[in-house]
N, C-alpha and C positions, 0 to 999 in steps of 0.2 A: 950815130944817128939811125933812128928807126925809119924803115921804109914806109912810103905812102902807098894807098891802093892803086895809084897809077903805075907803080913799078911792078913788072910782071912777076918779079921774084916774091912779092909780098903774099902772104897766105893768110886770109881773113877767113875764119870758120866759125859757125855755130854749131856746137855739138851738145847733144843731150847730156844733161849732168846726171851721173849715176848717184844713187843713195850714198854711196861712200864719199862723194864729194859735197854733201849737204853742208858741212862746215865751211867749205870754201865759198859756197853761195851765201851763207849766213854772213861770212866776213865781207864778201862784196856788197852785201845788202846794207851793211853798217856804213860803208863809204857813201853809198847811194842816198840813204835816208839823211846823212850828215849834210850831202850836197842840197837835198831837198828841203831840209829845215830852213833854207833861205826864203822859201816861197810858202811854207807850210808850217804852222807851230806843231813841232814834236818835242817831247820831253825825254831826256835820258832816264833810263831806269836806274835803281839803286846800285846796280852792278856796272854802271858806266856804259851800257849799250843801249841802243835804241830797241833792238829786237825786231822780229817780223813773225808774228804770232801765227800766220798761216802757211809758213814755208812747208811743213810736213805735207800739206795737200798735194803738193806737186809730185809727190810719189805715191800717195795714198789714193788718189781720185784719178779715174781714167781720162777725164778731159782737162787735165792740168799737165803742163809740160815744162820742165825747167831746163835751161840751156846755159852753157857757158860760151863766152865769145873769146876767140884767141886771135892773136896777130903773130905770125910766125912762131907758132906754139907758145906764146907768153900770154897769160891771162890778160885780158883787155876789158872784160865786162860780162853782163848777164843779160837773159831775157826770161821772163815767165809769162807763159801764154796759158789761157784758160778759155774754155767754152762758155759763152754767157757774159752780156756786157754788165759792168759794175755801174754804169751810169744810166743806159736807157732801158736796163732790165729785159732786153732782148735775149733770150736763152739760146738763140739760133746763131749768133755771131761769134766770131773769134775776137778775143780781147787780149791786147797786149798789156797785161796787168802790170808789169815792171820792165824796164829797159834801162840799161846803164852802161856807160862806156867811161872808163877811168880817164881822168883828166889829160894824162900824157898822150892818149890816143884821139883825142877830139880835134875837131876842125880840120880833119885830113880825109873825110870821106869814109872813114872805117865804120862809124855809126850807121850811115846810110847803106853801106854795102851789107852790113849785118842785119839791118832790118829788112832788106829786100830778101835776104836768104830766109829769114824767119817766116815772112809772108808766103814765100814759095812753098814752104813745108805744109802749110795748110790752106788749101784752095777754099773759097767760099766767102761769105761776106765777112768784113772786118770792121771794128771800130777801134780808134786810137783816141784816147782821151787826154786833154791836158788842162791842167789848172788854169784859169784865167790869169792869175797872178804870175805864172811861170813862162814870160814872154821869150826867153832864150829856147825853151823846150817848144814853144808853138812855133817859132821860126824854123827850127830843126825839123820838126814833124811835116810841117808845111813843104819843105824842100824835099824831104825823104819820100812822102807820099806822092807828091806831084811828079817827081822824077820816075817813081815806080809805075804810076798809072798813066804816065805821058800826058799830063795836062792837069787842069783844076780838078779838084776833089770836092765833094759835098762836105760842107761844114755848117754846124749850128752851134749856138750857144745853149746850154742847158743848166739846170740847177739840181743838185743832188746833195742832200745832208747839208743845207746850209753853204754849199760851195758852188761856185760858179766854174763851169767847164766849157771849153771848146771841144767839140766832138767830130772828128773826122770819120766818115764812113766811106767804103769802097769795097770792090770785088776783087777778088783774086782768082783767076782762071786756072784750071789745071795746067801744070807743065806739060808741053808736048814734045815728044821725042822728034828731033829733026835730023 
C-alpha cells in the first residue's frame, strides 16, 4: 500500500523536468489527455497518440516551466506552468497550464500538496482555469485553492474559443523564512 500525505514518511515532490525527461512528460501527457477526453473532444492522431504540440515551449521559452510530481520517488504526475493566462489574456499572471496526477495517487491529498508546492514556487497573481464540463476538476481545484489561501477564492465564469470556463484567481505571497 502506498503511503498517504498524512504519513510523515511520504515524500511528495514537485521537481523541474529536464530536457532529457521530455519524453517522460510527453508520456504522462498522453494519460492526462486520455482522462481529459471524457470532458472535451480530442482525437487520436494516426500514430495512436494525442500529442501535445506546445511541449517544447517549456524548455525553449523563459516563462514556461515543466515539472514532474513524485511520491516516494515514484512518478505520480506533472505540472506545466507558464506566465500569461490562456483564458483571461492577462499576461502578468501565472497560469497552471496543465496539471495531472496519475489515478493511483488521486483522492489522497497528493494533488493538493503538489499544487500548493507549485504555487509557492511562483509568488504573484495566479489563475487556474477549469472547463465547465469538468465538474470533478472543479471540485478538486475549489478544495485545493481554498485550503491554500485559507478561505474562499475569487471565481468567475468566462468564455474563450466557444468553451465555458470557471476561472479561479488568487495571490501567492513570497515565502518568508521563519
